[in-house]
C-alpha positions in Angstrom: 145.7 -9.5 75.6 144.3 -7.6 72.8 141.0 -6.7 74.4 142.8 -5.5 77.5 144.9 -3.1 75.3 141.8 -1.7 73.7 140.0 -1.2 77.0 142.5 1.0 78.7 142.5 3.8 76.1 138.8 3.9 75.9 138.5 4.6 79.6 141.0 7.4 79.4 139.1 9.0 76.6 135.8 8.9 78.5 137.4 10.7 81.5 138.8 13.4 79.4 135.5 14.0 77.8 133.8 14.4 81.1 136.3 17.1 82.2 135.8 18.9 78.9 132.0 19.0 79.4 132.4 20.1 83.0 134.6 23.0 81.9 132.2 24.0 79.2 129.3 24.0 81.7 131.3 26.1 84.1 132.2 28.6 81.4 128.7 28.7 80.2 127.5 29.3 83.7 130.0 32.1 84.2 129.1 33.6 80.9 125.4 33.4 81.8 126.1 35.0 85.2 128.1 37.8 83.7 125.6 38.3 81.0 122.7 38.3 83.5 124.7 40.7 85.7 125.5 43.0 82.9 121.9 42.7 81.6 120.6 43.4 85.0 122.8 46.4 85.6 122.0 47.7 82.1 118.3 47.2 82.8 118.6 49.0 86.1 120.6 51.8 84.4 118.0 51.9 81.6 115.1 52.0 84.1 116.7 54.7 86.2 117.6 56.6 83.1 114.0 56.5 81.9 112.8 57.7 85.3 115.1 60.7 85.3 113.4 64.0 84.4 114.2 66.0 81.3 116.9 68.6 81.8 116.1 70.6 78.7 114.3 73.2 80.8 117.6 74.1 82.4 118.5 76.3 79.4 115.4 78.4 80.3 115.9 78.4 84.1 112.9 80.1 85.7 113.2 79.9 89.4 110.8 81.3 91.9 112.0 84.9 92.3 110.9 87.9 94.3 108.3 90.4 93.2 109.5 94.0 93.9 107.4 97.0 94.5 108.7 100.6 93.8 107.5 104.1 94.8 107.0 106.8 92.2 110.7 107.6 92.2 111.6 104.0 91.6 112.8 103.4 95.1 112.2 99.9 96.4 109.5 99.9 99.1 108.5 96.2 99.5 108.8 92.7 98.2 106.6 89.6 97.8 108.1 86.1 97.8 107.8 82.5 98.8 111.5 82.2 98.4 113.5 85.4 98.7 115.5 85.1 95.5 117.0 87.6 93.2 118.6 86.2 90.0 122.0 87.4 89.1 123.8 86.8 85.8 127.2 85.0 85.6 129.0 88.1 84.3 127.8 90.0 87.3 129.1 87.6 89.9 132.6 88.5 91.1 135.2 85.8 90.5 136.1 85.8 94.2 132.5 84.7 95.0 132.6 81.8 92.5 136.1 80.8 93.9 134.8 80.8 97.5 131.9 78.5 96.8 134.0 76.2 94.5 136.7 75.9 97.2 134.2 75.2 99.9 131.9 72.8 98.0 133.6 71.3 95.0 137.3 71.9 94.5 137.5 70.0 91.2 134.3 71.5 89.8 136.0 72.7 86.7 137.8 69.4 86.0 135.3 66.6 86.7 132.4 65.5 84.5 129.6 66.2 87.0 130.3 63.1 89.2 133.7 63.0 90.9 135.0 59.6 92.1 138.3 61.2 93.3 136.4 63.6 95.6 134.2 60.8 96.9 137.3 58.6 97.7 139.1 61.5 99.3 136.0 62.3 101.4 135.6 58.6 102.4 139.1 58.3 103.8 139.0 61.8 105.4 135.8 60.8 107.2 137.4 57.4 108.3 140.4 59.3 109.6 138.3 61.8 111.5 136.0 59.2 112.9 133.0 61.3 111.7 131.7 62.9 108.6 133.8 66.0 107.9 133.5 66.1 104.1 130.8 65.3 101.6 131.3 63.8 98.2 128.6 65.6 96.3 129.7 67.9 93.5 128.1 71.3 92.8 126.5 69.7 89.8 125.0 67.0 92.0 123.6 69.6 94.4 122.0 71.3 91.4 120.5 68.0 90.3 119.2 67.2 93.8 117.7 70.7 94.5 116.0 71.1 91.2 114.8 67.6 90.4 115.0 65.1 93.3 113.4 64.5 96.6 115.4 65.0 99.9 115.1 61.2 100.7 118.4 59.5 101.6 118.8 56.3 99.7 121.3 54.5 97.4 118.8 54.7 94.5 118.4 58.5 94.9 122.2 58.8 95.1 122.6 56.9 91.8 119.9 59.0 90.2 121.7 62.1 91.4 125.0 61.0 89.9 123.3 60.1 86.6 121.5 63.5 86.4 124.7 65.3 87.3 126.5 63.5 84.5 123.7 64.5 82.0 123.7 68.1 83.2 127.5 68.4 82.8 127.1 67.4 79.2 124.1 69.6 78.5 125.3 72.8 80.2 128.6 74.7 80.4 130.4 75.0 83.7 129.5 78.7 83.8 125.8 77.9 83.3 125.9 75.2 86.1 127.6 77.5 88.6 125.1 80.2 87.8 122.3 77.9 88.4 123.8 76.8 91.7 124.6 80.3 93.0 121.1 81.5 92.2 119.2 78.5 93.6 121.1 77.5 96.8 119.5 78.1 100.1 121.7 80.3 102.3 119.6 80.8 105.5 117.2 83.3 107.0 114.8 82.9 104.1 117.3 83.9 101.4 117.9 81.9 98.2 120.9 82.5 96.0 123.9 84.8 96.6 122.2 88.0 95.5 119.4 87.8 98.0 121.8 86.5 100.7 124.3 89.3 100.1 121.4 91.9 100.5 120.0 90.0 103.5 123.2 89.6 105.4 125.3 92.6 104.3 122.8 95.1 102.8 124.6 95.0 99.4 124.6 93.4 96.0 126.7 90.2 95.4 128.5 92.4 92.9 130.1 94.2 95.8 131.0 91.4 98.1 134.5 91.4 99.8 136.6 88.3 100.3 135.6 87.7 103.9 131.9 88.3 103.1 132.1 85.8 100.1 133.8 83.2 102.4 131.1 83.6 105.0 128.4 83.0 102.5 130.2 80.1 100.9 130.3 78.4 104.3 126.5 78.4 104.7 125.2 75.8 102.2 126.4 72.8 104.3 124.1 73.9 107.2 122.7 77.4 106.9 121.1 77.5 110.4 124.1 75.9 112.2 126.5 78.4 110.6 124.3 81.5 110.7 126.4 84.5 111.8 123.3 85.8 113.6 122.4 82.6 115.5 125.9 81.1 115.9 128.6 83.7 115.3 131.4 81.6 116.6 130.6 78.7 114.3 130.1 81.1 111.4 133.6 82.5 111.8 135.1 79.0 112.2 133.4 77.9 109.0 134.5 81.1 107.3 138.1 80.3 108.3 137.7 76.8 106.8 136.6 78.3 103.5 139.5 80.8 103.4 142.0 78.0 104.1 140.5 76.0 101.3 140.8 79.0 99.0 144.5 79.3 100.1 145.1 75.6 99.3 143.5 75.9 95.9 145.5 78.9 95.0 142.7 81.4 94.9 144.2 83.5 97.7 147.8 84.4 98.8 148.7 83.9 102.5 148.6 87.6 103.0 145.1 87.9 101.5 143.9 85.0 103.6 145.3 86.5 106.8 143.8 89.9 106.0 140.4 88.4 105.4 140.6 86.4 108.6 141.3 89.5 110.6 138.5 91.5 109.1 135.3 91.8 111.1 132.3 91.4 108.9 129.5 93.9 109.4 126.1 92.3 109.3 122.9 94.1 108.5 120.3 94.1 111.3 117.8 91.4 110.8 115.2 93.3 112.8 112.2 93.7 110.5 112.0 97.2 109.1 108.8 99.2 109.6 107.0 99.2 106.3 106.5 102.7 105.1 103.1 102.0 103.6 101.7 98.7 104.7 98.0 99.4 103.9 99.0 100.7 100.4 101.2 97.6 99.8 98.4 95.3 101.0 96.2 96.8 98.3 98.9 96.0 95.7 99.2 92.4 97.0 95.5 91.7 96.8 95.1 93.3 93.4 97.9 91.2 91.8 96.8 88.0 93.5 93.2 88.4 92.5 94.0 89.3 88.9 97.0 87.1 88.1 97.1 84.4 90.9 99.4 83.7 93.8 102.0 81.9 91.7 102.6 84.9 89.5 102.7 87.2 92.6 105.1 85.2 94.6 107.2 83.4 92.0 107.4 85.3 88.8 109.6 88.2 89.9 107.4 91.1 88.8 108.6 94.7 88.9 105.6 96.8 90.2 105.9 100.5 89.8 103.4 102.4 91.9 102.2 105.9 92.4 103.2 106.2 96.1 105.2 109.3 96.9 107.6 108.5 99.8 107.7 112.1 101.1 103.9 112.4 101.2 103.5 108.9 102.7 105.9 109.7 105.5 104.2 113.0 106.1 100.8 111.2 106.2 102.0 108.5 108.6 103.5 111.0 111.0 100.6 113.4 110.8 98.0 110.7 111.7 100.1 109.5 114.6 100.8 113.1 115.9 97.1 114.1 115.7 95.9 111.0 117.4 98.4 111.4 120.2 97.3 115.0 120.8 93.7 113.8 120.9 94.5 111.0 123.4 96.2 113.6 125.7 93.2 115.9 125.4 90.6 113.3 126.2 92.8 111.0 128.3 92.1 108.0 126.1 93.8 104.7 126.5 96.5 104.3 123.7 95.5 101.5 119.9 92.0 102.8 120.8 91.2 105.9 118.7 91.9 105.3 115.0 92.6 107.5 112.0 93.0 107.3 108.2 94.4 109.5 105.5 94.0 109.2 101.7 95.7 111.6 99.3 95.8 111.6 95.5 96.9 113.7 92.6 93.9 115.8 91.7 94.8 115.9 88.0 95.4 112.1 87.4 94.0 110.1 90.3 97.4 108.7 91.2 97.3 107.7 94.9 100.2 109.5 96.6 99.7 108.5 100.3 97.5 106.1 102.2 97.2 105.5 105.9 94.6 102.9 106.8 95.0 102.8 110.5 97.6 103.2 113.3 99.1 99.8 113.3 98.9 97.3 110.4 100.3 94.5 112.5 97.4 94.8 114.9 94.7 95.4 112.3 94.9 95.0 108.6 91.5 96.6 108.1 92.0 99.6 105.8 89.9 102.5 107.2 90.8 104.6 104.1 89.2 102.2 101.6 87.2 99.6 103.4 85.5 101.4 106.3 82.1 103.1 105.5 81.2 105.8 108.0 78.8 108.7 108.0 80.6 111.8 106.5 78.4 114.3 108.3 78.9 117.9 107.0 81.8 116.7 104.8 79.0 115.6 102.4 77.6 119.1 102.1 79.8 120.4 99.2 78.0 117.8 96.9 74.6 119.3 97.9 75.8 122.9 97.3 77.6 122.1 94.0 74.4 120.5 92.7 72.5 123.6 93.8 74.9 125.9 92.0 74.4 123.8 88.9 70.6 124.2 89.2 70.7 128.0 89.3 71.3 128.9 92.9 74.4 131.1 93.6 76.7 131.6 96.6 74.8 134.9 97.1 71.4 133.2 97.2 69.7 133.9 100.6 67.8 131.2 102.6 66.4 131.7 106.1 68.1 129.8 108.8 65.1 129.1 111.0 63.5 126.0 112.8 61.9 123.4 110.6 59.8 120.4 111.4 59.0 117.3 109.3 56.7 114.4 110.0 58.6 111.3 110.8 56.9 108.2 112.2 60.2 106.7 113.3 60.8 109.5 115.8 59.3 109.1 119.3 57.1 112.2 119.0 56.3 111.6 115.3 58.3 114.5 113.9 61.9 115.3 112.9 63.3 118.6 114.2 66.8 119.0 112.7 69.2 121.3 114.5 72.3 123.3 113.7 75.4 122.2 115.6 75.4 125.3 117.8 71.6 125.0 118.2 71.2 128.6 117.0 69.5 130.1 114.0 71.0 133.0 112.1 68.0 134.1 110.0 68.5 135.1 106.4 71.9 133.7 105.3 73.7 133.4 102.0 74.7 130.0 100.7 78.2 131.2 100.9 78.0 131.6 104.7 75.8 128.6 105.1 78.5 126.3 103.5 81.5 127.8 105.3 79.8 127.7 108.7 78.1 124.4 108.0 74.5 125.4 108.7 72.4 122.2 108.8 69.0 123.8 108.4 69.9 125.7 105.3 71.5 122.6 103.7 68.3 120.7 104.3 66.3 123.5 102.7 68.6 123.6 99.7 68.3 119.8 99.3 64.5 120.1 99.5 64.5 122.8 96.8 66.8 121.0 94.3 65.3 117.5 94.9 66.7 114.5 96.7 67.0 112.4 93.6 68.8 115.1 91.7 71.3 115.6 94.5 71.9 111.9 94.9 72.6 111.5 91.2 74.9 114.5 91.2 76.9 113.0 94.1 77.2 109.7 92.3 78.4 111.5 89.2 81.1 113.1 91.3 82.4 109.8 92.5 80.3 108.6 95.5 79.6 104.9 94.7 78.1 103.8 98.0 74.2 103.7 98.2 72.7 107.0 99.4 69.6 107.5 101.5 67.0 109.1 99.3 65.6 111.4 102.0 66.4 114.9 103.4 68.8 113.4 106.0 71.2 113.0 103.1 71.9 116.8 103.6 73.5 116.0 107.0 75.7 113.2 105.6 73.9 110.2 107.1 74.7 107.8 104.3 77.9 105.9 104.9 80.8 106.3 102.5 84.5 105.5 102.3 87.2 108.1 102.7 88.4 107.2 99.2 85.0 108.0 97.7 85.0 111.4 99.4 88.5 112.2 98.2 87.5 111.2 94.6 84.4 113.4 94.8 86.3 116.4 96.1 88.8 115.8 93.4 86.2 116.9 90.8 86.1 120.3 92.4 89.9 120.5 92.5 90.2 119.4 88.9 87.9 121.9 87.2 85.0 119.5 87.0 86.9 116.5 85.8 86.5 113.2 87.6 89.5 110.9 87.9 89.7 107.2 88.8 92.1 106.7 91.7 94.9 104.2 90.8 98.0 102.9 92.6 99.9 100.9 90.0 101.6 102.7 87.1 103.1 99.7 85.5 103.8 96.0 86.1 106.8 94.4 84.3 107.7 90.7 84.3 111.1 89.1 84.6 111.8 89.3 80.9 110.9 93.0 80.7 107.5 92.4 79.2 104.9 95.0 80.3 102.1 93.1 82.0 99.9 96.1 82.4 100.2 99.9 82.3 97.7 102.3 83.8 96.6 105.3 81.8 94.8 108.0 83.9 91.0 107.8 83.4 89.7 111.4 83.3 86.2 112.5 82.5 84.5 115.9 82.5 81.5 115.4 84.7 80.4 118.9 85.7 80.8 122.4 84.3 84.3 123.7 85.3 82.6 127.0 86.3 80.4 125.2 88.8 83.4 123.4 90.2 85.2 126.7 90.6 82.2 128.3 92.4 82.3 125.6 95.1 86.0 125.7 95.3 86.0 129.4 95.7 83.4 129.3 98.6 85.3 126.4 100.2 88.5 128.5 100.4 86.5 130.6 102.9 86.0 127.5 105.0 89.7 127.7 105.6 90.0 131.4 105.7 87.1 132.2 108.1 85.0 129.1 108.6 85.1 125.8 110.4 88.5 124.8 109.0 90.5 127.8 110.1 93.3 125.7 111.6 94.4 124.9 108.1 94.9 128.6 107.3 98.4 128.2 108.8 99.5 126.4 105.6 99.9 129.8 103.9 98.7 128.8 100.5 95.3 128.6 98.7 93.4 125.6 100.1 89.7 124.7 99.8 88.2 122.3 102.3 85.3 121.2 104.5 85.0 119.8 108.0 82.6 117.0 109.0 81.3 115.8 112.3 78.6 113.2 112.9 76.1 112.9 115.8 77.7 112.6 119.2 81.1 113.3 117.6 81.5 109.6 116.6 83.3 110.6 113.4 85.5 113.6 112.6 86.6 114.5 109.0 88.5 117.1 107.1 88.6 117.1 103.4 90.9 119.6 101.7 92.5 120.3 98.3 94.8 122.5 96.3 94.7 122.7 92.5 96.9 119.6 92.3 96.5 117.6 95.5 93.3 116.4 97.2 93.4 114.6 100.6 91.0 113.6 103.3 91.3 112.6 107.0 89.0 110.6 109.1 89.1 110.1 112.9 87.0 107.8 115.1 86.7 104.5 117.0 86.3 101.2 115.2 83.5 100.4 117.6 81.5 103.6 117.1 81.3 105.7 120.2 81.6 109.4 121.1 85.1 110.9 121.0 84.2 113.9 123.2 82.0 117.0 122.7 84.8 119.2 121.4 86.4 116.6 119.1 84.7 118.0 115.9 86.2 117.9 112.4 87.9 121.3 112.8 89.6 120.3 116.0 90.3 116.6 115.6 90.8 116.0 111.9 91.9 119.4 110.4 95.2 119.6 112.3 96.2 116.2 110.9 95.5 117.4 107.4 97.6 120.5 108.1 100.5 118.4 109.5 100.4 116.3 106.4 100.1 119.1 103.9 102.9 121.1 105.5 105.4 118.3 104.8 103.8 116.9 101.6 103.7 120.3 99.8 107.0 121.5 101.2 109.2 122.9 98.4 106.3 122.8 95.8 105.1 126.0 94.1 102.2 127.8 95.6 99.2 127.4 93.2 96.1 129.6 92.9 92.8 128.0 91.7 92.4 128.9 88.0 89.3 131.0 87.2 87.6 129.4 84.2 86.1 131.5 81.4 82.6 132.5 82.1 83.1 133.4 85.7 82.7 137.0 86.9 83.0 138.6 90.3 80.7 141.1 92.0 81.3 143.0 95.2 78.5 142.0 97.6 77.5 142.5 101.2 78.6 139.3 102.9 75.5 139.1 105.1 72.8 139.8 102.5 74.6 138.8 99.2 73.3 142.0 97.7 75.6 144.0 95.3 77.3 147.0 96.8 79.5 149.7 95.6 83.2 148.9 95.5 83.8 151.3 98.3 81.3 149.5 100.6 83.0 148.6 103.9 83.3 144.9 104.6 82.3 143.9 101.0 83.6 140.7 99.5 84.1 139.5 96.0 81.5 136.9 95.1 81.6 134.7 92.0 78.8 134.2 89.6 78.2 132.6 86.2 78.4 135.2 83.5 74.8 136.3 82.9 73.4 135.4 86.3 74.6 138.4 88.3 72.0 140.6 90.1 70.6 143.6 88.2 72.8 146.7 88.3 75.7 144.8 89.7 79.1 146.0 88.7 81.0 142.9 87.4 84.7 142.6 87.7 86.9 140.6 85.4 88.9 138.0 87.3 92.1 139.4 85.7 91.5 142.6 87.6 91.0 141.1 91.0 93.3 142.4 93.8 95.8 140.0 95.2 93.9 139.3 98.3 90.2 138.9 98.7 88.8 140.2 101.9 87.4 137.5 104.2 85.3 137.9 107.4 85.7 136.4 110.8 83.1 134.4 112.5 83.3 132.0 115.4 84.1 128.5 114.0 81.2 126.0 114.2 80.9 122.5 113.0 
């Protein structure tokens, strides 16, 4: 009996022990499972956290913003951008704009910690109730995280990263800083980024001045900018605007009356038709310059402020003048219209600041700039360089040279000789240099060049601003070496600016987004010829306008010096003209060189365009006389012979001389005692 009594308790104890061990094992397994799960989730969290980018740079947010270009009066004339964005500060954003976006995108923005479970839950049940996605769960902070740091892929991992980033951002930045980031970065359709660019793009105003209905319309765009575009889908846009206004009412941002008034207001949109650029060739020069010097990223992303020399009044005058002159020419010659081309280049004679530039008729069809890139023969427009060099070598406007046939050996010609001709194929006999220049006598110019030397004249022209290579032969007198319009304007500027050569420039100053001055241009001015010599040429060239080949410009009614130019077979027509403060040049021709018509010479084809330009460009400016430098004296001479005559001599003109070079027994007259008008003489216009 005893063994039986002992056996029973032992069996009971063994069963209890087994159950205990089983419980322990289960508990251990559960603990291990929980531990592994927690460790796994912690590891995932740690790994994701390590993969997240640093948000420290958000304190110094530098988005891609628009580079803006201004005229000389600080008026905006163009912009460069990859993303049309204009950054606006929090203090400058109206409260109603912030409220509209918060109501539309994230009602609890100011309450949650970057990631809002309540909004996600609400959106989940709303979507189930509607049977489709009608609300999203992303907060504004999440949208900032996604747009600034994450790829657009749709995955749970990216969504987790987005939430973690939003959480970090919410603790790193204030709500004001976050909403500012959002409103400056969000894409709002039609190439606009941020509320400032969108306000200007849609309504033609700053975000500072947005009304309630305008703010609500913009706030409705982030969800789907193209689908809710008021331009592309106006009905949808107004439905979305109504949704935003209702949300603003629900959230207490608007009263019922304010909401109703906003709903009944018709929003006026700005036309999205691209505006004609006022100075496309000038602007393209700006773009190329900045990109070549600083790179595309700086040009398109760094929000530079570029202050230029362009004068809007002069640019409009230049554009209209070229178009008017070319249309008149097309009608005269019955040309097909986009065929004949023209260019105009104008700069401040004193500083070199470029005031107007027309590089062709239509920038959209051809970006080739005929004012700065095209090299054409200047014809007689080159002659002032020859005569100025001659005056500097001792000849005077009264010097007489015989206008008579000349022949030079030339193996390249069919008959082995070169027989240059005057445009009218006539010879005038003994002629003063004064008359030879104003009537553009080819033969006399060749003889002058032969006398002073080809190398001397070429060097002189280079010193005045001609940078293109020049033919070192007598044909240089006829303007056979190709040059740009800009070069000619620069060279003529030396005559206008009392012998000082200036460097043409188009940018006054470039400022970056912080206000730092990138670069600032100081005019480059250098005295390159005697001011008295410059005056002598300018004085004679006034007669080109008064009585020579450029008489059409006389209508301007103010002192102007100038010169026409026409090349063989009238393939190119030029007029170069200047006042004491403004120098401008006009070129007309075909891109594929061909004759424009026998009568389309510089005085007929190009001079009127210069006149149309100058009439508007100089409107309202004071009339200026060319200042007479010290060391210049005047003598009354016979205009045909250049010989001194008595003051009472009929038809005499005042000729200018360097002091000490006047003819013997000539009675000099101090410039201060000159009469108000100097007598000119009339001759049939030639070349």
